[in-house]
DOVEXMAR-531873 format. One record per residue: x, y, z of N, C-alpha, C, O in turn; residue in three letters. Coordinates in steps of 0.1 Angstrom, whole numbers, padded with zeros to 4 digits, always signed. Layout:
// DOVEXMAR-531873
XYZXYZXYZXYZALA/...
// end
This chain:
// DOVEXMAR-531873
+0009-0012+0000+0000+0000+0000+0009+0012+0000+0018+0014+0008VAL/+0007+0021-0010+0015+0033-0011+0005+0045-0013-0003+0045-0023ASN/+0006+0055-0005-0003+0066-0006-0018+0062-0006-0027+0068-0012LEU/-0021+0052+0002-0034+0047+0003-0039+0039-0009-0051+0035-0009GLY/-0030+0035-0018-0034+0028-0030-0026+0015-0030-0016+0013-0024LYS/-0031+0005-0038-0025-0008-0039-0021-0009-0054-0029-0007-0063VAL/-0008-0013-0056-0004-0016-0070-0004-0031-0072+0000-0039-0063ASP/-0009-0035-0083-0009-0050-0087-0002-0051-0100-0006-0044-0110ILE/+0009-0059-0100+0017-0060-0112+0024-0074-0112+0025-0080-0102PHE/+0028-0079-0124+0034-0092-0125+0047-0092-0117+0054-0081-0115PRO/+0051-0103-0111+0063-0104-0103+0076-0100-0110+0085-0096-0104VAL/+0076-0102-0124+0088-0098-0131+0089-0083-0135+0099-0079-0140ILE/+0078-0076-0131+0079-0061-0134+0085-0054-0122+0088-0061-0112SER/+0085-0041-0122+0090-0033-0111+0103-0026-0114+0110-0029-0123GLY/+0105-0016-0106+0117-0007-0108+0130-0015-0107+0139-0014-0115LYS/+0131-0023-0096+0143-0030-0094+0146-0040-0105+0157-0042-0109ALA/+0136-0048-0109+0138-0057-0120+0142-0050-0133+0150-0055-0141ASN/+0136-0039-0136+0140-0031-0148+0154-0027-0147+0161-0027-0157ALA/+0158-0022-0135+0172-0017-0133+0182-0029-0135+0192-0028-0141ALA/+0178-0040-0129+0187-0052-0130+0189-0056-0144+0200-0060-0149LEU/+0178-0056-0152+0179-0059-0166+0189-0049-0173+0198-0054-0181HIS/+0188-0036-0171+0197-0027-0177+0211-0028-0172+0220-0028-0180LEU/+0213-0031-0159+0226-0033-0154+0233-0045-0160+0245-0044-0164LEU/+0226-0055-0162+0232-0067-0169+0235-0064-0183+0246-0068-0188ARG/+0226-0058-0190+0228-0054-0204+0240-0045-0206+0248-0046-0216ARG/+0242-0036-0197+0253-0026-0198+0265-0030-0190+0275-0023-0190LEU/+0265-0042-0183+0276-0047-0176+0281-0037-0165+0292-0034-0164ASP/+0271-0032-0157+0274-0023-0147+0271-0029-0133+0259-0034-0131VAL/+0280-0030-0124+0277-0036-0111+0267-0027-0103+0269-0014-0103PRO/+0258-0032-0096+0248-0024-0089+0255-0014-0079+0250-0003-0076PRO/+0266-0019-0073+0273-0010-0063+0279+0002-0069+0283+0012-0062GLU/+0279+0003-0082+0284+0015-0089+0273+0024-0094+0275+0033-0102GLU/+0261+0022-0088+0249+0030-0092+0245+0039-0081+0248+0037-0069THR/+0237+0049-0084+0231+0058-0074+0217+0062-0079+0215+0062-0091ALA/+0209+0065-0070+0195+0070-0073+0190+0080-0063+0194+0080-0052MET/+0181+0088-0068+0173+0096-0060+0159+0090-0057+0153+0085-0067LEU/+0155+0090-0045+0142+0084-0042+0136+0090-0030+0143+0096-0022PHE/+0123+0087-0027+0117+0093-0015+0105+0086-0010+0099+0090+0000ASP/+0101+0075-0016+0089+0068-0012+0090+0053-0011+0100+0047-0015ASP/+0081+0047-0004+0081+0033-0001+0082+0024-0014+0089+0014-0013GLU/+0076+0029-0024+0076+0021-0036+0090+0021-0043+0092+0015-0054ASN/+0099+0029-0038+0113+0030-0043+0123+0021-0036+0134+0019-0040ASP/+0119+0015-0024+0128+0008-0016+0135-0003-0022+0147-0005-0020LEU/+0128-0012-0029+0135-0023-0035+0146-0019-0045+0157-0025-0044GLU/+0144-0009-0053+0154-0004-0062+0165+0003-0054+0177+0001-0057LEU/+0161+0011-0044+0171+0018-0036+0181+0008-0029+0193+0011-0028ALA/+0176-0003-0024+0185-0013-0018+0194-0019-0028+0205-0024-0024LYS/+0191-0020-0040+0199-0025-0051+0211-0016-0054+0222-0021-0057LEU/+0209-0003-0053+0219+0007-0058+0230+0008-0047+0228+0007-0035CYS/+0241+0012-0052+0253+0014-0043+0251+0026-0034+0255+0026-0023GLY/+0245+0037-0039+0243+0049-0031+0228+0054-0033+0222+0052-0044ARG/+0223+0060-0023+0209+0065-0024+0209+0079-0018+0215+0082-0008GLY/+0201+0088-0025+0200+0101-0021+0185+0104-0020+0177+0102-0029PHE/+0181+0109-0008+0167+0112-0005+0165+0127-0004+0169+0133+0006LEU/+0159+0133-0014+0156+0148-0013+0146+0151-0002+0147+0162+0004PRO/+0138+0141+0002+0129+0142+0013+0124+0128+0017+0127+0119+0009THR/+0118+0126+0028+0113+0113+0032+0098+0114+0033+0092+0122+0041VAL/+0091+0107+0024+0076+0108+0024+0069+0097+0031+0057+0097+0032THR/+0076+0087+0036+0070+0076+0042+0078+0071+0054+0090+0071+0053HIS/+0071+0067+0065+0078+0062+0077+0088+0051+0074+0098+0050+0080GLU/+0084+0041+0065+0092+0030+0062+0105+0034+0055+0116+0028+0058GLN/+0104+0045+0047+0117+0050+0041+0126+0056+0052+0138+0054+0051VAL/+0120+0063+0061+0128+0069+0072+0135+0058+0080+0147+0059+0083ARG/+0128+0047+0083+0134+0036+0091+0145+0029+0083+0155+0026+0089LEU/+0143+0027+0070+0153+0021+0062+0165+0030+0061+0177+0026+0061HIS/+0163+0043+0060+0174+0053+0059+0183+0053+0071+0195+0054+0070ALA/+0177+0051+0083+0185+0050+0095+0195+0038+0095+0205+0039+0102LEU/+0191+0028+0088+0199+0016+0087+0208+0015+0075+0216+0005+0073GLN/+0208+0025+0066+0215+0024+0054+0226+0035+0053+0223+0047+0050ALA/+0238+0032+0057+0249+0042+0057+0252+0048+0043+0259+0058+0042PRO/+0248+0041+0033+0251+0046+0019+0239+0054+0014+0239+0058+0002ASN/+0230+0058+0022+0219+0067+0018+0221+0080+0025+0225+0080+0037TRP/+0218+0091+0019+0219+0104+0025+0206+0112+0023+0201+0113+0012LYS/+0200+0116+0034+0188+0124+0034+0192+0139+0033+0200+0143+0041VAL/+0186+0146+0024+0189+0160+0023+0185+0168+0035+0175+0165+0041SER/+0193+0178+0039+0189+0186+0050+0178+0196+0046+0170+0200+0055ALA/+0178+0200+0034+0168+0209+0029+0156+0202+0024+0157+0189+0022SER/+0145+0209+0022+0133+0203+0017+0129+0209+0004+0134+0220+0000ARG/+0120+0203-0004+0115+0209-0016+0125+0209-0027+0134+0200-0027GLY/+0125+0219-0036+0135+0220-0047+0149+0220-0042+0158+0215-0048PRO/+0151+0227-0030+0165+0227-0025+0170+0213-0020+0182+0210-0021LEU/+0161+0205-0015+0164+0191-0012+0168+0183-0024+0178+0175-0024GLY/+0161+0185-0035+0164+0179-0047+0178+0183-0053+0186+0175-0057THR/+0180+0196-0052+0193+0202-0057+0204+0196-0048+0215+0192-0054GLU/+0202+0195-0035+0213+0189-0027+0215+0175-0030+0227+0170-0030GLU/+0205+0167-0033+0206+0153-0036+0214+0152-0050+0222+0143-0051ALA/+0210+0160-0059+0217+0160-0072+0232+0163-0071+0240+0157-0078LEU/+0235+0173-0062+0249+0176-0060+0256+0164-0054+0268+0162-0058GLU/+0250+0157-0046+0256+0145-0040+0259+0134-0051+0270+0128-0051GLY/+0250+0133-0061+0253+0124-0072+0264+0129-0080+0273+0121-0084VAL/+0264+0142-0083+0275+0147-0091+0289+0146-0085+0299+0144-0092LEU/+0289+0146-0072+0302+0145-0064+0308+0131-0066+0320+0129-0064GLN/+0299+0121-0070+0304+0107-0072+0311+0106-0085+0318+0096-0087LEU/+0309+0115-0094+0315+0113-0107+0330+0116-0107+0334+0125-0099LEU/+0338+0109-0115+0352+0112-0115+0355+0125-0121+0347+0130-0130PRO/+0365+0132-0116+0369+0145-0122+0373+0143-0137+0379+0134-0140ALA/+0369+0153-0144+0372+0152-0159+0386+0157-0162+0391+0157-0173ALA/
// end
């Protein structure tokens, strides 16, 4: 249940399965990936990625998982500034040109 709604989809679908498919096709290890996320329906994919950036926390389960995930960073700012802070975190992971 997410935002009071229920999603029904085949077991082979979902964000994490789609990402795994792409990672295999591109030969990229999951630990070399990063994502921005903020909601419970993002948790499966977030656990797959090497780094997670949360512009905000919209669900209690996300907050609880973030407390246990040292590779996730919750932005100090909220709204667009939180998103900007999260994107800056992703950019800092890129090798210098």
